[in-house]
N, C-alpha and C positions, 0 to 999 in steps of 0.2 A: 556169563558168557554175552548177555544182553548188551552191557557197554563195551565190549569187543566189538560187537557188529555194529554199536553206532559209533565209535571211533574210524571203525574202517570207512563206513559211508560217507562222515564227513569229511578223511581224508582224501577221498575220490570226489566228493565234490567240491574241494578246494582245489584239488589238481583241475579236473575241468573247468573252472573260473581261471587258472593262468593259462589255458591251452592257446590265447591269442597269443602268449608273448612266444609260444613254441615256434611262431612261423607257420605262413598260410604253404597250401601247396607243396608240403614234405609226400616225397614218394611211398608208396604201400609197402616198401622195405623199412618202413620207419620200427616196425617190428623187428630187432636183429636179433635172431634165434642163433645160440652158438655162446660159447666159452665157458667157463667156470666161474662160480660164483660162490659167497661167504657172506653169512650176515646174522641176523637175530631175528624172532617170531614173539612176539608181545600176546598172549593171552590164555588159554587154558588147553595145553602147559605153554608156557615161557624159556625157550632157549636158543640154542647156538642151530644154524640151516645153511647146508651146502647144496646148490646145484651144479649137476654136469651134463652137459649139455652132449646126447648122443645122434644128434643129425638137426635137421632143421625144424623139426616138431615132437621131439621127442626128448625128454631131458629123466636125470636119474637124480632125486630128491632126497637127502639124508639130513640128520640129525639129532640132538642130543636135548632134554628137556627136562624141566624140571616143575611138578605142578604143585600150587600151593598146599593142597591137600595131602603133602607127604608121598607123592610118588614122581621116581626118574622114569623116563622111557627113551629109549633109541630104537628107530624108525628110519624106516627107509622106503620110497614109495618109484615109479614106474609112472611117469606122467606123459600125457597124449596134449600138445597143446594146439590149438585153432586161430593161428593168427588171421586177422582178417575178419574176423565171425560178426564186428560188429560193422565192417565197413571202413569208408576210408574218407569221412563226410568232415574231419578235421584231424592233423596230426595226432591230438590227444586220442580221437577214437582209434585212429590208424593203428598206435602203439599199445591198445590194450589186445590181451591175450587170452582168452578161459583156457581154461585146462579140465582133464580130469586125468584120475591115475588110481592105480591100486597097489596097494602093498602091506605089509607086516611092522609088526612093533613088539618088542622086549619091553614089561613095565614090571618096575621093582620097585617096594613098596612095605612100608613099616606101622601101618595099622588099617581099618576100613576106610574107603573111598567111596563115598556114597551106599550102593549096594552091590557093590562090585566084589564077588565071591574069590578073585584070586588072593585078596590079600585079608591074611589072617590077623584077628585084632590081636593086638601084643605080639606079635614076632612078625618077622621077614616072611617075604613070599614075593613068587613071582609069576607073571603071566605073559601067554603070548596070545596076540591079537590080529586080525586082517584090517585094511583099514582103508577108504576109498575116498582120499582128496579132490574135492571141489572145488576151484578157486576163478580167481583171474588176475593177471600180472599185469604192471604197465610198468615200460621198459622206453624212456625217453631216449633220443641221439645222444644227448647229454646231461648230463654226466653218465658214466657206464654202471646206473644203478637199476634194478629191477624193487619195486613197490608191489607188495602182493595181500590179499585177503585171499583166505578160505577156509572151509568149515570140511570136516572130516569124521561124518560118520563112521562106526568101524563095529566089529564082532569080535571080544573076546572069545578064544577057544580054548586054552588050556589056563587055568586047571578045570574052569568050567565054561559053559555057554553064558554073555553077558553083551546087553547095548553097552556103548559109552559116544561120545560126540565131545570131540577137538574143535578147537578152532583157535584163530588168529589172526593178526595183521603183523606185516615184517617187512624189511630192506634187507638186500642182498646189493653188495659189491663184486661187479663183474670185472675180470681181469683176463 
């Protein structure tokens, strides 16, 4: 997970260096909510993701992901975005939108994953959990992409109570 966070911070730093090329004096509407997007997320777990805006500040995020520790998951989140939370001092800053959400996930596994009790060793098992995604998305005016980094603490509910942490760096194409 530390490598994922480091890669995300490096990507945001690199993008901040490129911000003069985006042009000066861009309107605050640089963060353009709306639309539908599909993409990938790299981290723990890694998978495909989709985002479906429900208005100017709310979206549904869903995906299918695979962990390198032998589990798969399907998740869905309801997100609240806060465009302009960092001000509009530059077009890059204006195009950043932090978000938080609440959601659920269904996990399928075939061996122990850390100390999670939802996976029974040498047997297939499934679990259900709640998650709280916290992230930030960069949506430039062009191209129609959303680059994001998120951390997702959560709580497994079925078949037992346990904590977990997911996170990653991703990109989505908006159409």
